N, C-alpha and C positions, 0 to 999 in steps of 0.2 A: 563623286567620281569614283566610290569604292575604294580609296586610298588607304593603304595600311601600313605598319611599321611605325618607326620613330622619326623625329625631325634632327637627331643628332649628327647625322652626317651632312646636314645641310651647311654650306658655307655662307652664313649670313653678312660676311663682308662684303661679297660680290652682289650683293642686293640692297646697297644702301640707297639706291635712288627710288626703292619702292614706295608708293603711296598709299596704296591698299593690298592688303592680303586676307584673302577669305579661303580657309581651309575647312569649313563647317562642314558637318553631315558627313563625315567619312569615318574610318575606323583607325585613326591615328592613335598611338598611345606612348608610353613611358613618360619622360618628363618634358615639360615645357621648357625648352633650353633657355637658361639666361643669357645666352648669346643673341637672343632675339632682340634684346634692347639695342644692339647696334643699329636698327632699322630706325634711325632718328628722324626721318621724313615721314614714317607712317601716320597717316591721318585715321585708318581704320584697319582694326585687326579682328578678326572674327575666327575664333577656334571652336566654336559650339558645336556640340553633339559630337564629340569623339570619345576617346578612351584614355586621356591624359591622368595620369595618377601621381604628379608631383605636386608640390607647393607652387603657389603663384610666385613666380621670382621676384625677389626685392628689387632687382634692377630695372624691371618694367616701369618703376617710378621715373626713370630718365626719359621715356619716350614722350617728350612734353608736346608733341604735335597731335597727339591721339584725340580724336573726338567721338569715336566709337570703338568700345572694347567689349567685346563678348568671351567668355570663357564658360558660358552656361553648359549645363549637362554634360559634365564629365565628372570624373572620380578622384577630385582633387583632395589633398590633405592639408591639414593645417588651417591657419587663420587667414583673414583678409590682411596682407601688409598694410601699415600705415603709409608706407611710401607711395601708394596710389594716390594719396593726397596731393602729390607733385604734379599729377596730370591735370593741371588747371584749365586745359582747354576742353576737356571731357564734356559731352553733350548726353552720350548715352553710355551707361555702365550696368552690364548684365551678367550676374553671376549666380543665378538661380540654378538650382537642382544640381550642385556641384560638391556636396558632401562636406561643405567647410564648416569649421568648427569656431570657438573663441568667441570674441566680442565684436560689436561693430566699432571700428576705430573713430574715436571721436574727430580725428583729423580729417575725415571725409566731409566735414563742414566747410572746408576749404575749396570744395569743388563749385565754384560759384556759377559756373556755365551749365551745370548739370540740369537737364530736362526729364531724364528718365533713369530710374534707380531700381532695380529688381535684383533682390538677393533673397528671394523666396525659396522654399524647400532646400533648406540646409540645417545646419545643428547649431546655429549661432545663439549665444545666450547672453546674459546680462542685460543691461538696460538699453533703452533708445537714447542715443546721445542727444543733448539739448542742442548741441552744436549743429545738427542738421535744420534746425530753424533758420541758419543761415542760406540755406540753398533755395532762395526766393524765385529761382526760375522754374523749378520742379513742376511737372505736370502729371507725372506718374511715379507712385512710391510703392512698391511691393517689398513687404517683409513676411508674407504668409508662410505658415508652416515651419516656423522654428521653435525655439525655447526661450524666447526673449520675454523678461519679466520686468517688475517694477512699473512705474507710472508712465502714461503718455505724457511727454513734457507738455507744458503750456507753449513752448516756442513753436509747436507744431501749427499753431495758427497763424504764423507768419508766412506760411507756405500757400499764398493766395491764388497762385496759378494752377494748383493740383486740381486734376479732373479725376483720378482715380487713386483711392488711398485704401490699401488691401493689407490688413494686418491680423487675418484670422489665424486660427489654431497656434496660439502661442500661451504665454502664461502672464500676460498683463495683468495687473491690479490697479485698484484705485478707481477714481471717477473718470468720465469722459470729460475732458477739459471744455469748459465753455468756449475756450478760443478756437474750437473746431468750427465754432460759428462764423469764423472770418473767411472760411475757405468756400466762398460762394460760387466757385465756378466747378465744384465737386459734381460728377455725374455718378460715382459709384463710392459707396462707402461700406467696407467691410470691417467690422470688428468682432465677429462671431467667434465662439469657441474661445473665451478667454475668461479671466476671473475678474473682469470690471464690476465695479460696485458703486453704489450710490444712485443718484437720480438721473434719467436721461436730461440733459441740459435743456432749458427752455430754447437756447440759442440754435439747437439743431433747426429749428423752423426757419433760419436764415438760408438754408441750404436748399434753395428753390429749383436748383438745375438737377439735382438728384434724382436719378430715374431706379436705382437699386440701393435699398439701405437695410443691411442685415447685421442687428446686434444680437442675435440668438446665443443661448449657451452661456451666459454669465450670470453675475449676481445683481444685476440691476434691480431696483426696487422703486417703490413709489408709484404715482400715476404715469399714464402716458401723457406726455405734455400736449397742451391743445394746439400749441404751435406747429404741431406736426401738420396740422390741416393747410398750412401754407406750402408745403411741398407737392403742389399740385401736378408735377410731371411724374411722381413716384408710379412704377409699375410692379415693383416688388417691395414688400415690407414684411420683414420677418424679425419679430421680437419674442418668438416663443423660448421657453427653457429660461426664464428668469423669474424674479419675485415682484413682478409689476401688480399693482393693486387698484382698487377704485374701479369707476365706471369706464367703459370703452367712451372716449370723448366724441361728443357731437361732431366736432370739426373734422373727424375722418370722412365725413360724406362729402367733403372736398375733394377727395383723392378718386376722381372718377376714372382715372387711367390705370388704376390698380387692377392687375389680373391674379395676383398671388398674395394673399394676406393670411399670415399666420400669427397668432397671439395666443397658442397653446401653451399648457404648462406654466400658468402664472397664477395669480391670485385675484383675477379679475372678478367683480361682482355685477349686479344688477342685471338688467334686460339686455338682450341683443337688441341694438337700436333698429328701428324700422327701415331707417334711411339705407341701410345696406342694401335693400331691394334695389335703389338708385344707381348703384355701382354696377353698371351693366357689363362692364368688361371683366369681372370677376371669374376666375375660373376655379380657384382655390380659395376657401375660406376655412381655416382651421382655429377652432375656438375651445377644443377638448382640455380636459385637466384644468379647469378653473372653478370658480365659484358662481357662475351666472345662474340666474333665475328668471322666471317668468315665462311668459310664451314665446314660442319661435314665430317671428313676424309672419305674417301671410304673404308680404311682398318677396319674400325669399323663393316662394312657389314660382314667380316669373323668370327665374335665372335656371334655364332648362340645362345649361352645361355646367353648373356649379358641383363641384366636389366639397361636401361639406361633412365637417367632422365636429361633433359637439359632445363626445361621450364624457362621462364623469363629472357633468354639470347637472344642474337642475332646472331645465326647461321641460315645457309640456307644450304639447300641441293643442 
């Protein structure tokens, strides 16, 4: 509606019967008034895409009927208050792109009804609390583009309802936990641009519903697991920018739905498998900056729309 100004003059006491309040996509600014917490019947509060510049009021934790809370795309200061863990009816919590700092409160693990948690594009630091493994109804989990560090906790494997798991552009270290193989409803798995190390776990092959798998720009090593051939719904597979070695596994020929395949900037050896020519939906095949050798398979000539990059390898025609 193009609304501007602050909410300071609004008498929330006169609005105690409100169930839903949506002021999103305006130019409201200043503080989010702590007095908003008197709206004890609110089920949905959406203040997204404004110009609020305050902390998240601690007293918001008293709004226990809330099921939907979005403060995203503002210019908030400070941390996520642990008091939000009192909102035990919350189903959706959106705090993305709001300039938040500090750690993820471990108390958020008390929000057992939560299905959608998005706190991406902030300045959050510290580790991912293992208590998030208690949020067993979660379907979407987005912590992308923060400064989170440390290990991905094994308890993440408890989130068996999650369909989108997005943690790229952080500072995460250590291995991808094998427990991730329990998340069999996943469609999207983004862990790119971290500092993850170790092998890609064999259990990743359990994720047969995944269509988009991106593990690029990490420190992953060892072979590409043959179990990846079980992920037959994959359309995008990005493993570039790691330290993966050995041959391209034969089982990749099972991935007949893949349109984008990038294995560049690794230490892969051996030939380009001829079965690549059977992956008829491929639009992008990037294999450059490896140690591949041998002939470029003739079958690739049948793929008239293919973008092929194999520079700095040792193939011959």
